[in-house]
C-alpha positions, 0 to 999 in steps of 0.5 A: 500500500502506497502512503499518501503524500504529506504536505511537504512532499506535495508542495515539493512536487507542485513547485518542481512541476511549476519550475519545470514548465517555467524552464521550458518557457525560458528556452522557447517562449510561447511557441509550439515547442513550449511543453504545454503546446501539444497538450493544448492542441489535443484538448482543442482537437478533442473538444466536442463541437457543441462545447466549442460553439457554447464557448464561442457564443458565451465566453468569447476570447476568454475561451482560450484561457480555459483550454490553456488553463486545462493544458497547463494544469495537466502538464503541471499535474503530470510533472508533479507526479514525476517529482513525487516519485523522485522524492519517494525514491530519494527517501527510500534510498536515502539519496535525495540526489538520486531521486532528483536525477530520476525525476529530471530524466522522467520529465526529459522523457515526457517533454521529448515525447510531447514536443519531439524536441529532445534537446529543448526537453532539457530545459524543463528537466534541469529545474525539475531535477534540482528542485526535486532533489532539494525538496527531498533533502528537506523532507528527510530533515529531522526537525519538523520546524527546520524542515518547514523553514527550508520548505518556505525558503524553497517556495520563495526560490521556486516562485522567484525562478518562475517569475524570472522565467516568465519575464526572461522568456518574454524578453528573449522570445518577444515579437521581432519588428516586421520587415517590409513585405517583398515587392510591396512598393504599391502598398504605401499608395493604397494606405494614402488612398485610404487616409484620403477617403476616411471620414472626419469623425470626432472620435480619436479612437474609432478605426479609420478605413485601414486597421493597425496590424497590432489591433487587427482581430485574430482568431486561430483554432489553437493558441500556439502559432506555427513558425514557418520561414519563407525559406521553408514554405511551399504551397503544393497543389494535389489531388485531382489535377492535370499536373501537380505543382509546388510553388516556393516563396521566391517563385510566388513573390515574382508573380503578378503583384497586387496590393488589395484592400480586403476586409475580414469579418469573423463568423463567430463574432456577435452582431456588434462585435469587433472582429471586423477589420481591413488591411492592404494586402500584398500578394498575387491572384490564385486563379492563374495557379489553379489554371496551371494545375488544370483541376479535374475534380468531379465536385469542383471543390478543393480542400485548403490546408494550413500548417496548423492543421486547419482545413477548409473546403471551398468551391473551385469557381469561388477559389479562383477569385482568391488571393495569396497574400504575403504582406499586410499594410506594407509589412510582411505578414506577422506570424499570427496572421499566417506568415509567410503566406495566407489565402484571402477569399473575397466576400467570405467569412474570415474562417475561410482565409486559411493561414500558413497555407501549405496545400490545396487538394482538388477533391472528387467528393465534397468533404466537411472542413474543420468548422463544418465538422463542429456544426458551423456553416461559415464558408458562405458569403458574409452577411451585411452589417452596420456597426456602432461601437462605443468609440463611435458615440461622441458628444460634440462641443455644441451639444449634439451627438455624433454617431459613427461606425463601419458597414460591410457587405463583402463583395456586394459593397455598401450603398447606404447606411440609415440611422434611427434615433427613435427605435426605428420609427423614422430613419435618416441617411448617414454620411458615407466615406467614398468607396475604396476599390477592390470591392471587398471593403467596408465603408465608414458612416457618420450621423449627428443629431440633437439629443433630448434625453434617452434615445433608442438608436438603430443602424442598418445598411443596404448593400450594393445590390439594393438589398436591405440588411435583414432585421431578424436577429440571429446568433453567430452559430451556425452561419454568422450573426445577423440583425440590426444593431441597437444601442441606447444613447443618453445625452 
């Protein structure tokens, strides 16, 4: 019968596990080589679709914290068991150093198996060996009071190590400044065009017509992004094609280059959410590459796959309008946005724009993509929406209220935005920014009114085809939020 661990042994195991995880973070930072990353990926992969949908709709961005917390807890728990076994071994053999060494070897084996990086697995193994050995010495101390004092000292040392490791890991592995994107000379002209077309609004916090890269919304299936260099990257066309083709980065950037305005909206955002942004993207059209491989598929559909394991099925005829982007606002794509190459599908939900794109497979039969397998239907065209965020509500010096925001309808464009300040009984046309080229772009709107107490403000948009945004409100699941945004505004 195995004795239940006492308080000192449990504390030693927990502290040793925390320092081991911290050691991994110092070595590799918040990357896929971090020992927590593969566990987090498995949690994401195994989470049932209904739970994913519930978390998206009810928890939102904080949902990532939940699965990261679960992954971190699982790794700390597993490492803690290894440390506990090491402490027990040291006690039985009366050689705490042997127990520490055994725990270090055990964590090295576990880390190497998880990350498939034997050399980097030494980073968590070292702290594990040291703190397990030290904890074993304290557990073997004859005096209870003396042992507790030493344990408190070890606690302070372990927490200090973990805190220092967190700071050091961030300093060593923080994001590097972005270089200019290759062949992106025309991006500056486009950025100037967006600035010239921007509406003059009173709010300094409301985004203009192009979003800052750092503020551009970002959604991934997991927390740890792939690290793919331009030299490593290639895109392969496979499946039912007349000929297979692999394109490397240096070949891609020498093709016809365009700098396009493209707006992205997340299928999982709520009606007035902020997962809607625009950038100038540097890249090349996808259509000529599809023509070169001569698709032969019976279903006229393709599966796009990214290096992160994400996959989306798409009709080939729509895919021909796609765009392979390697630049964003004149800079190279950030790692979190798919460096070095992602795809953009005009007018469709953001989830179709696969990051870290590595393969396009032409299919014979339709196959569900990642989100379809989880109950979503987000590969269709985006729904028309007019937004009114907090940043767009401003009281002017003359007492009037300025309302301002953005409207988006994919490639259909926006022809009109209307504002009601009496709950929808009457409507007024808002001022609109001049439309930017390329079609798949939002527009800004602005409206002012004289307030008289509390007002029920409603905004709605009409797309370029003359179709009014639907009033019926729906949640984001399964095919994107819809409805008219309503806000109560009080002077």
